[in-house]
Structures are given as C-alpha cells and as structure tokens.
N, CA, C and O of each residue as an XYZ file, in Angstrom:
304
protein
N      95.157    104.433     85.020
C      94.349    103.369     83.774
C      94.792    102.628     83.511
O      95.981    102.794     83.236
N      94.478    101.869     83.441
C      94.513    100.253     82.349
C      94.129    100.960     80.497
O      94.941    101.315     79.643
N      93.164    100.946     80.459
C      92.502    101.211     78.900
C      92.046     99.826     78.469
O      91.399     99.229     79.330
N      92.170     99.422     77.742
C      91.252     98.970     77.033
C      92.539     97.427     76.693
O      93.757     97.483     76.517
N      91.733     96.371     76.713
C      92.503     94.841     76.525
C      91.899     93.882     76.052
O      90.672     93.875     76.159
N      92.528     92.864     75.437
C      91.972     91.312     74.621
C      90.830     90.904     75.854
O      89.673     90.529     75.665
N      91.277     91.029     76.699
C      90.726     90.343     78.064
C      89.108     91.073     78.222
O      88.177     90.391     78.652
N      88.928     92.433     77.845
C      88.400     93.383     78.885
C      86.802     93.634     77.384
O      87.043     93.719     76.179
N      85.538     93.685     77.927
C      84.676     93.575     76.825
C      83.902     95.318     77.006
O      83.630     95.723     78.136
N      83.743     95.822     76.290
C      83.262     97.585     76.519
C      81.570     97.050     76.212
O      80.995     96.224     75.503
N      81.242     98.047     77.189
C      79.487     98.296     77.390
C      79.034     99.214     76.775
O      78.468     99.954     77.581
N      78.923     99.792     75.252
C      78.610    100.930     74.246
C      77.281    101.145     75.363
O      76.365    100.509     75.885
N      78.094    102.984     75.300
C      76.655    103.527     75.534
C      76.107    103.116     77.002
O      75.020    102.540     77.016
N      76.641    103.314     78.022
C      77.025    103.043     79.178
C      76.903    104.172     79.956
O      77.745    104.977     79.560
N      76.147    104.706     81.041
C      75.713    105.874     81.721
C      76.246    105.990     83.242
O      75.603    105.482     84.161
N      77.202    106.542     83.413
C      77.698    106.704     84.773
C      77.021    108.307     85.612
O      76.840    109.262     84.857
N      76.879    108.385     86.263
C      75.986    109.260     87.566
C      76.586    109.106     88.940
O      76.650    108.010     89.497
N      77.153    110.563     89.635
C      77.043    110.992     90.449
C      75.441    111.264     91.027
O      74.805    112.104     90.390
N      74.845    110.698     92.032
C      73.957    110.651     92.096
C      73.378    111.467     93.712
O      72.804    110.864     94.619
N      73.589    112.358     93.707
C      73.498    112.996     95.500
C      72.019    112.535     95.958
O      70.960    112.640     95.339
N      72.243    112.061     97.069
C      71.380    112.317     98.387
C      70.304    113.787     97.897
O      70.618    114.959     97.686
N      68.464    112.821     97.827
C      67.802    113.922     97.691
C      66.517    113.854     98.492
O      65.844    114.882     98.427
N      66.113    113.043     99.104
C      65.012    112.286    100.158
C      64.565    112.036     99.099
O      64.281    110.864     99.346
N      64.172    112.212     97.806
C      63.007    111.158     96.795
C      63.983    110.034     96.231
O      63.572    108.914     96.535
N      64.852    110.027     95.687
C      65.016    108.933     94.189
C      66.280    108.416     95.021
O      66.632    107.338     94.542
N      66.997    108.754     95.972
C      68.281    108.726     96.692
C      68.320    108.816     98.441
O      68.541    109.946     98.876
N      68.144    107.835     99.350
C      68.478    107.833    100.427
C      70.055    108.090    100.871
O      70.403    108.020    102.050
N      70.636    108.284    100.181
C      72.598    108.403    100.344
C      73.048    108.739     98.724
O      72.631    108.255     97.672
N      73.846    109.544     98.931
C      74.860    109.697     97.377
C      75.695    108.502     97.299
O      76.511    107.955     98.040
N      75.136    108.261     95.975
C      76.138    107.093     95.655
C      76.104    107.254     93.920
O      75.506    108.152     93.329
N      76.756    106.350     93.390
C      77.352    106.614     92.241
C      76.557    105.344     91.210
O      76.867    104.162     91.065
N      75.867    105.837     90.835
C      75.373    104.780     89.336
C      75.574    104.554     88.328
O      75.624    105.540     87.594
N      75.853    102.907     87.543
C      76.630    102.748     86.834
C      75.391    102.125     85.805
O      75.136    100.927     85.930
N      74.379    103.185     84.468
C      73.366    102.288     84.174
C      73.760    102.008     82.814
O      74.297    102.868     82.116
N      73.442    100.500     82.296
C      73.090     99.840     81.341
C      72.374     98.408     81.468
O      72.603     97.553     82.323
N      71.660     98.363     80.652
C      70.589     97.217     80.426
C      71.506     96.025     80.853
O      71.345     95.599     81.997
N      72.476     95.424     80.034
C      72.965     94.546     80.013
C      73.812     93.983     81.396
O      74.066     92.802     81.633
N      74.117     94.979     82.105
C      74.598     94.963     84.037
C      73.581     93.566     84.434
O      73.925     92.703     85.242
N      72.459     93.566     83.785
C      71.321     93.120     84.664
C      71.322     91.865     84.392
O      70.367     91.167     84.734
N      72.563     91.266     83.622
C      72.895     90.091     83.335
C      73.629     89.150     83.793
O      73.697     87.940     83.576
N      74.441     90.229     84.789
C      75.923     89.988     85.683
C      75.030     90.083     86.741
O      74.192     89.231     87.037
N      75.229     91.136     87.302
C      74.521     91.843     88.732
C      72.853     91.676     88.663
O      72.466     91.980     87.534
N      71.867     91.318     89.461
C      71.280     91.034     89.426
C      70.627     92.419     90.345
O      71.192     93.193     91.118
N      68.916     92.316     89.786
C      68.776     93.812     91.128
C      68.282     93.738     92.238
O      67.089     93.467     92.380
N      68.911     93.912     93.023
C      68.741     93.763     94.498
C      69.644     93.121     94.969
O      69.572     93.014     96.193
N      70.797     92.459     94.323
C      72.322     91.806     94.369
C      73.422     92.900     94.978
O      73.469     94.118     94.802
N      74.065     92.252     95.557
C      75.089     93.403     96.338
C      76.748     92.260     95.871
O      76.958     91.058     96.032
N      77.640     93.424     95.248
C      78.372     93.081     94.704
C      79.523     94.528     95.774
O      79.134     95.354     96.599
N      80.905     94.261     95.251
C      81.633     95.317     96.103
C      82.369     95.920     95.074
O      82.548     95.577     93.905
N      82.894     97.206     95.939
C      83.547     97.853     94.800
C      85.243     98.281     95.325
O      85.710     98.332     96.463
N      85.714     98.476     94.348
C      87.824     99.215     94.900
C      87.916    100.232     94.313
O      86.972    100.367     93.534
N      88.840    101.312     94.297
C      89.499    101.968     93.936
C      90.509    101.480     93.118
O      90.991    100.371     93.345
N      90.978    102.333     91.974
C      92.277    101.246     91.631
C      92.548    103.326     90.885
O      91.981    104.392     91.125
N      93.568    102.945     90.077
C      94.080    104.315     89.795
C      93.347    104.554     88.549
O      93.266    103.621     87.751
N      92.622    106.048     88.187
C      91.862    106.385     87.458
C      90.482    105.682     87.308
O      89.878    105.787     86.241
N      90.008    105.029     88.257
C      88.658    104.537     88.527
C      89.014    104.093     89.466
O      89.836    104.285     90.362
N      87.330    102.596     88.783
C      87.059    102.107     90.302
C      87.159    100.321     89.565
O      87.459    100.087     88.394
N      86.911     99.547     90.343
C      86.560     98.093     89.607
C      85.152     97.432     90.441
O      85.029     97.866     91.586
N      84.208     96.549     90.039
C      83.590     96.235     90.871
C      84.021     94.728     90.913
O      84.481     94.129     89.941
N      83.840     94.251     92.014
C      84.428     92.875     92.302
C      83.013     91.948     92.299
O      82.001     92.438     92.799
N      82.979     90.479     91.671
C      81.679     90.098     91.114
C      82.160     88.560     92.644
O      83.256     88.148     93.023
N      80.435     88.103     93.158
C      80.897     86.952     93.792
C      80.759     86.010     92.642
O      80.915     86.491     91.520
N      80.524     84.903     92.741
C      80.715     83.588     92.390
C      80.078     83.390     90.994
O      80.491     83.191     89.852
N      78.710     83.559     91.698
C      77.268     83.148     90.430
C      77.040     84.516     89.670
O      76.081     84.562     88.900
N      77.972     85.824     89.844
C      77.998     86.987     88.891
C      79.201     86.540     88.020
O      79.290     86.869     86.838
N      80.211     85.703     88.717
C      81.318     85.732     87.426
C      80.846     84.872     86.345
O      81.043     85.013     85.138
N      79.946     83.614     87.187
C      79.878     82.666     85.938
C      78.404     83.416     84.856
O      78.217     83.200     83.659
N      78.029     83.811     85.271
C      76.841     84.676     84.396
C      78.044     85.727     83.706
O      78.149     85.674     82.480
N      78.832     86.553     84.361
C      79.324     87.638     83.385
C      80.376     86.698     82.059
O      80.783     87.036     80.947
N      80.495     85.584     82.770
C      81.730     85.026     81.315
C      80.859     84.542     80.636
O      81.405     84.564     79.533
N      79.333     83.868     80.395
C      78.431     83.266     79.767
C      77.862     84.433     78.571
O      77.630     84.262     77.374
N      77.753     85.611     79.386
C      77.290     86.906     78.732
C      78.100     87.300     77.721
O      77.630     87.561     76.614
N      79.997     87.426     78.109
C      80.649     87.235     77.312
C      80.741     86.339     76.476
O      81.070     86.843     75.402
N      80.576     84.842     76.379
C      80.993     83.922     75.219
C      79.001     84.394     74.360
O      79.007     83.940     73.215
N      78.183     84.800     74.544
C      77.087     85.142     73.702
C      77.233     86.453     72.601
O      76.558     86.617     71.585
N      78.182     87.215     73.058
C      78.785     88.109     72.465
C      79.445     87.870     70.844
O      80.043     88.786     70.280
C-alpha cells in the first residue's frame, strides 16, 4: 500500500462492501464502494475498469471521468 500523498484526496466515510450474489440485490458477487461524491466522477450506469495493486485496488478512469475528477478536486 502506498498510503497518503499530497496528490491523493481522501473521501471521508466511504464504505466498502463485498456484496455476495443473493439473487435479489446482487446477480453476481462484486465489491461496492459507496460515497455520494463518487457520482461526481463516475455517473450511475457508466463503466470503468479496476486493477489490483499491492494492498488494494485502483479504479481506472476514462477521459470524461478524469476531467470530472479533476474539477471535483479543484472545488474542495
């Protein structure tokens, strides 16, 4: 894990869940990362990609998402 860094902006109170397939709310087992500010970057029904890294994972962003992320951080 790389920990904090000046170029990283922490989302306080983000919740992470492993959501097991149950046939009602999950058709496949997946990981949910929940925080209302995330919709400022990745809008509902948009898709991105993830990759594993030492100690966790990263979410790669598409060009439009990158622009929204940078604007969101500028507002802070």
